[in-house]
Structure formats: C-alpha cells, structure tokens
C-alpha atoms as one frame of an Amber mdcrd trajectory, in Angstrom:
protein
  85.406  13.010 -38.365  87.806  12.689 -35.424  89.982   9.578 -35.209  89.954
   7.846 -31.808  91.688   4.779 -30.467  89.784   4.007 -27.240  86.464   2.147
 -27.459  85.252   4.062 -24.404  85.604   7.300 -26.380  83.226   5.983 -29.021
  80.611   5.053 -26.409  81.125   8.375 -24.633  80.351  10.117 -27.944  77.194
   8.010 -28.303  76.125   9.058 -24.795  76.757  12.709 -25.732  74.641  12.330
 -28.870  71.793  10.726 -26.915  71.377  13.897 -24.886  70.077  15.657 -27.990
  66.795  13.816 -27.551  66.169  14.994 -23.970  62.628  16.332 -23.370  61.650
  15.034 -26.820  61.537  11.202 -26.765  59.624  10.255 -23.585  58.465   7.652
 -22.833  61.219   6.200 -25.016  64.767   6.197 -23.607  67.631   8.456 -24.656
  69.825   6.482 -27.084  72.867   7.405 -29.116  74.912   5.522 -31.748  78.142
   5.948 -33.716  79.436   3.868 -36.612  83.202   3.367 -36.624  85.759   2.090
 -39.099  89.571   2.089 -38.678  89.361   4.131 -35.502  87.267   6.869 -37.123
  83.629   7.742 -36.550  82.025   7.631 -39.980  78.398   8.354 -38.992  76.369
   9.401 -35.943  72.790   9.115 -34.791  70.464   9.533 -31.843  66.783   9.053
 -31.060  65.655  12.582 -31.737  61.903  12.577 -31.056  59.041  10.224 -30.298
  58.086   8.402 -33.482  61.329   9.390 -35.210  64.222   7.214 -36.296  65.998
   5.256 -33.595  69.678   6.048 -33.007  70.989   3.131 -35.111  68.664   3.985
 -37.988  69.677   7.654 -37.927  73.385   6.739 -37.933  72.855   4.495 -40.979
  70.918   7.248 -42.691  73.727   9.683 -41.825  76.237   7.345 -43.488  74.072
   7.136 -46.608  73.783  10.923 -46.738  77.577  11.214 -46.511  78.109   8.550
 -49.143  80.008   6.439 -46.596  80.111   2.633 -46.812  78.765   0.960 -43.656
  79.698  -2.638 -44.569  82.238  -3.937 -42.064  81.783  -1.039 -39.620  81.359
  -1.359 -35.853  78.302   0.179 -34.172  78.544   1.608 -30.664  75.085   2.066
 -29.193  74.062   2.994 -25.661  71.115   0.529 -25.463  70.707  -2.961 -26.861
  69.152  -2.678 -30.348  65.423  -3.464 -30.415  64.088  -6.506 -32.232  60.382
  -5.617 -32.425  58.102  -3.470 -34.515  56.810  -0.358 -32.724  56.599   3.130
 -34.180  59.643   2.129 -36.309  60.987  -1.209 -37.684  63.485  -3.238 -35.615
  66.961  -1.772 -35.315  68.434  -5.267 -35.627  67.183  -5.427 -39.208  68.713
  -2.011 -39.972  72.092  -3.092 -38.613  72.060  -6.340 -40.538  71.017  -4.539
 -43.747  73.883  -2.076 -43.209  76.401  -4.893 -43.031  77.980  -3.996 -39.696
  80.417  -6.603 -38.416  80.263  -5.816 -34.727  77.866  -4.116 -32.275  79.141
  -2.785 -28.919  76.251  -2.245 -26.506  76.331   0.004 -23.435  73.316  -1.398
 -21.567  71.211  -4.509 -22.174  67.517  -3.867 -22.611  66.015  -3.511 -19.103
  62.663  -5.003 -20.144  62.843  -8.604 -18.821  60.480  -9.850 -21.542  62.798
  -8.797 -24.398  66.244  -8.511 -22.777  68.842 -10.224 -24.938  66.547 -10.715
 -27.943  68.257  -8.054 -30.063  71.726  -9.331 -29.251  70.730 -12.947 -29.947
  69.280 -12.052 -33.360  72.452 -10.170 -34.307  74.703 -13.018 -33.169  72.625
 -15.535 -35.159  73.244 -13.314 -38.177  77.019 -13.628 -37.655  77.507 -10.210
 -36.049  79.825 -10.006 -33.034  78.049  -8.444 -30.020  79.596  -7.279 -26.759
  77.721  -5.649 -23.879  78.638  -3.474 -20.895  80.883  -0.707 -22.209  80.278
   2.366 -19.965  77.126   0.597 -18.784  76.751   2.686 -15.603  76.845   5.941
 -17.546  74.409   4.640 -20.161  71.958   3.460 -17.539  72.246   6.684 -15.511
  71.324   8.674 -18.613  68.170   6.611 -19.149  67.444   6.022 -15.451  63.703
   6.807 -15.675  63.199   4.222 -18.438  65.354   1.680 -16.600  63.459   2.188
 -13.349  60.036   1.808 -14.919  61.012  -1.336 -16.846  62.411  -2.946 -13.679
  59.751  -1.825 -11.143  56.721  -0.785 -13.192  56.664   2.392 -11.147  57.882
   5.896 -11.947  61.281   7.043 -10.755  60.557   9.671  -8.092  62.556  12.911
  -7.843  61.873  15.155  -4.871  62.647  18.882  -5.327  62.860  20.951  -2.157
  63.802  24.588  -1.531  64.732  26.085   1.844  66.127  29.406   3.043  69.540
  30.105   4.583  68.414  28.661   7.909  67.102  25.479   6.342  63.477  26.520
   6.816  60.617  26.127   4.383  58.493  29.136   3.511  55.820  29.344   6.163
  52.215  28.502   5.262  51.067  31.281   7.590  52.824  34.073   5.641  52.480
  35.457   2.139  54.302  33.210  -0.368  57.873  34.390  -0.952  60.089  33.409
  -3.849  63.624  33.160  -2.515  65.357  30.888  -5.051  67.576  32.561  -7.625
  66.521  32.979 -11.273  68.965  30.282 -12.343  67.585  27.864  -9.778  64.070
  28.539 -10.986  65.236  27.823 -14.521  66.518  24.451 -13.300  63.034  23.754
 -11.845  61.546  24.087 -15.310  64.211  21.768 -16.729  63.256  19.179 -14.064
  59.610  19.591 -15.019  60.464  19.180 -18.700  62.242  15.968 -17.843  59.255
  14.560 -15.914  56.093  12.880 -17.140  54.156  13.980 -14.049  54.389  16.594
 -11.267  52.886  16.119  -7.791  52.034  18.604  -5.023  49.879  18.638  -1.925
  46.609  20.558  -1.799  48.046  23.095   0.670  50.495  24.210  -2.012  47.634
  24.717  -4.451  45.530  26.660  -1.935  48.434  28.919  -1.004  50.287  29.462
  -4.295  47.731  28.663  -7.046  50.542  27.244  -9.259  50.275  26.288 -12.927
  52.879  23.460 -12.619  53.744  23.822 -16.295  57.033  23.927 -18.168  58.009
  27.446 -19.171  61.099  29.115 -20.616  62.889  29.212 -23.987  65.511  26.563
 -23.179  63.400  23.526 -22.331  62.656  22.480 -25.901  59.384  21.399 -27.532
  57.390  18.854 -25.548  53.927  18.318 -24.143  53.244  19.416 -20.603  53.568
  16.886 -17.738  50.480  15.479 -16.019  49.683  17.339 -12.805  48.754  15.437
  -9.647  47.383  16.859  -6.401  47.178  14.946  -3.130  43.851  16.255  -1.829
  42.492  13.724   0.722  39.213  15.510   1.513  38.511  17.495  -1.646  39.684
  20.940  -0.527  41.073  22.124  -3.882  39.528  25.502  -4.912  37.231  25.193
  -7.937  38.629  28.409  -9.421  42.328  27.587  -9.160  44.507  27.349 -12.277
  44.843  23.575 -12.100  41.082  23.171 -12.221  40.406  25.779 -14.900  43.267
  26.154 -17.400  42.828  22.892 -19.336  46.508  22.873 -20.259  47.236  19.244
 -19.356  45.520  16.317 -17.583  45.166  16.962 -13.843  44.570  14.104 -11.353
  43.160  14.757  -7.886  43.804  11.983  -5.355  41.248  11.604  -2.555  40.574
   9.161   0.285  36.817   9.238  -0.381  34.399   9.911  -3.216  34.112  13.635
  -4.025  31.477  15.253  -6.234  32.672  15.838  -9.780  29.955  18.356 -10.611
  31.201  21.000 -13.001  34.725  19.561 -13.248  36.484  20.466 -16.512  37.287
  17.668 -18.952  40.993  17.702 -18.110  40.314  16.955 -14.408  40.168  13.378
 -13.081  39.432  12.338  -9.507  40.891   9.098  -8.139  40.160   7.523  -4.746
  43.181   5.836  -3.204  43.576   4.978   0.463  44.911   2.213   2.675  42.964
   0.281   5.339  43.419   3.182   7.776  41.975   5.721   5.367  45.399   7.261
   4.697  47.027   8.038   1.362  49.895   5.654   0.743  52.491   7.021  -1.715
  53.214   3.504  -2.885  49.619   3.142  -4.079  50.006   6.383  -5.974  53.120
   4.996  -7.661  51.388   1.760  -8.571  48.544   3.727 -10.164  50.983   5.891
 -12.131  53.013   2.849 -13.170  49.885   1.223 -14.566  49.466   4.363 -16.678
  53.054   3.998 -17.948  54.230   7.152 -16.188  58.016   6.690 -15.935  58.982
   9.775 -13.931  57.397  11.784 -11.137  58.608  15.145  -9.775  57.422  15.772
  -6.206  57.472  19.540  -5.727  55.871  20.103  -2.345  55.094  21.078   0.221
  56.786  19.885   3.360  54.094  17.407   4.438  54.085  15.860   0.962  57.898
  15.599   0.895  57.930  13.839   4.283  55.018  11.575   3.311  57.046  10.241
   0.364  60.304  10.026   2.325  58.658   8.109   5.179  57.267   5.642   2.629
  60.724   5.086   1.065  59.130   6.337  -2.148  61.889   8.776  -3.195  64.635
   7.656  -5.545  66.405  10.982  -6.069  66.262  14.452  -4.496  67.443  17.967
  -5.290  67.782  20.231  -2.257  68.168  23.945  -3.049  69.292  26.157  -0.134
  69.124  29.910  -0.696  71.627  32.352   0.860  68.596  34.446   1.807  67.077
  34.275   5.303  63.331  34.908   5.279  62.396  37.348   8.099  59.653  36.132
  10.373  59.590  32.698   8.740  58.093  30.149  11.181  58.026  27.341   8.633
  59.462  23.893   9.481  63.077  22.854   9.007  63.924  20.539   6.128  67.420
  19.485   5.097  70.087  16.848   4.703  68.987  14.988   7.815  65.520  14.359
   6.377  67.056  12.886   3.224  69.710  10.829   5.020  67.123   9.381   7.400
  65.111   8.254   4.367  68.104   6.308   2.999  69.332   8.784   0.365  73.019
   9.561  -0.200  74.452  12.877  -1.287  76.017  12.637  -4.768  77.141  16.199
  -5.406  76.783  19.841  -4.373  77.143  22.893  -6.600  76.562  26.623  -6.268
  74.096  28.025  -8.817  73.668  31.792  -8.792  74.334  31.839  -5.063  72.067
  28.913  -4.233  73.551  25.656  -2.923  72.042  22.704  -4.802  72.776  19.225
  -3.520  71.753  16.094  -5.419  70.822  12.901  -3.630  70.196   9.337  -4.733
  68.970   6.056  -3.233  71.782   3.567  -3.715
C-alpha cells in the first residue's frame, strides 16, 4: 500500500473509507480505520453495514487476510473505539488483541454516557491514545449521529426547489416538474441518507407522492419512514402513502381522527401545543424518542416555513431551476427565508443547469 508521512493523510484515508458504508449502516455512524506501520498503511476497514464488523475489526481482519503483523501498529480511526457489547464485541478488545501500540482518534464518542470510556480502557492497557485529528471532518461526516447523541432529536435537512424567479410551483395549477434529472437524482440520495421524510398534507393531496428511495445508485437499504403533517385529517384514503404498505407512515394531527380501515403500516399521532397548533419541536421530540436521527423536510412551502419559524432546521438544500414556470402564482421562497431563520450559505454548485446552494445552522 501507499507510503505516507503525514498523520492527517492517514485519517483522511479513514474518512474516505467510512463513506463506503453510507446508506447501509444507519442508525450507526459512518466510521473508517487504517492500520499503519513505518509510514505505510498495512490494512484498512470501515463499518460496512448494520450488524457487520466495525471499522477497527474489519481492518484487523484485513491484516489477517493479508498475512500482515498488526503488533506494534498504529490505528487511525474516525470515531473513538467502542467499549460495549452491541451487535458486535467491543472494538477496544479487538485493538488490544491485535497488539496495536497507538490509537489516533478523529472524534470522541458524542454519547455523554460513554464518552471517553474506550480511550480510558485502551490507555489502561498501555496503548497511547490521542484525539482530535481532523475532528471537524470526522464529525461532519457523521453529523446525523452526532446531532442525535447530543440533542436526542433528529438532524433536520430542508430540501426546497424553486423556479428561475424564485417561486414555488403553484398549488392552483397542475403539478410541474422543473428540476433537472440530475437534481432529482440528488433528491433520492438525500432520501436514502434520511431515516424519515416529512411533507405537509397539501403536498400529498396535490402530488400523491410515494416518498420512497428509487434509482440504481442509492445502494441497498430499507425505505425511510414517511411523515405527513395533517392537522385535521384531510389525507385521501386512496393515496399511495395510505395504500402501498412500503414503509411505516405516520400522520400527525391536532385532534383524534378515526382510524377505521387504516392499513397496518399507517399510524396516527396527535400532537399540538396549548393553542391547538402543530409545533415542529414536538414532532422532533417524538421522532427523537423513536431514535430517528435524520429528517428530510420536502415540502411544501407552508411546511418549510413552519419549520424555519420554529428554528427547527439544521441544514437546507435550495435548488433553483433555470426554467421559469409560465402562469405560476406560487409564493416566493429563497435565500432570504433561510437567512432570516439563522442559516448560513456554505456552498453553491451548478448541477445540470440547476443552482444548488447548501446551508447550515452554525
């Protein structure tokens, strides 16, 4: 394998490896690991799928398969090694068994109940442990896991699409698809990276969406949970979300609604504040209790603004098409809405003619 001299290069390679588990490991975080001796990577690993080997364990198995000695090696791992039994044994035991002399950690474990446990066990075993190498990059990669551990709420990503004039497709006209094919592909990647998708009932009535992950490039994974804000129970009984049975679907009301003839995959939840309104924060608390780490808010305009006004959006993707929709009397939505909600633009790129800006709450 390639010889390197900079420790940051080793951690960067571990971050690159961790990406191989995307869409496959949720609710676990993306984690990568490399084993290094004399400036050379001798083995590599990553958390590949839920229930599979952790990154450190895969790297050790990779070394065994190559016939490479791990004793005295240094492990570079993007997340503090775990010290508890879950679906797999503790990674601390694997590292001690492998005889590594040093462990370089990107990010400490964000779970306050176990943070530092893995590092302490390794140090007590005589292994040198350092933490914080490329920490920002490691934590950005596993931001959903980090957010849920710290707040016990899902990280919220708002996805909005507008036409050339910054207007949303009008509810009064026939639905028009104006985003490019590549932008639509990115939508399915966002869905694949989310544990739940949320829309308002007007979107369901107008578009009858499936809200599922489709396309050959999103990898094998189960479908995200679908959530509909439907205060007064207006969702059509014959819409796809109510009938297809593809994935659990949660309807959020402000009052009790009859569940007669609901399919098994449909659940109705009553959530409202003292004024009888739907508070996005209560929705997030409910999802956090269900260990939902990531929520994609897809629309429509009233739902976007409801979450923005409640300071309930952590990230946003705004896609602006070069196409102007004739006769569109829909509302404006753009950078000002996101800035007023406390989000900061991080980047802008052109994808198949569409301008896609990414925003984040700092």
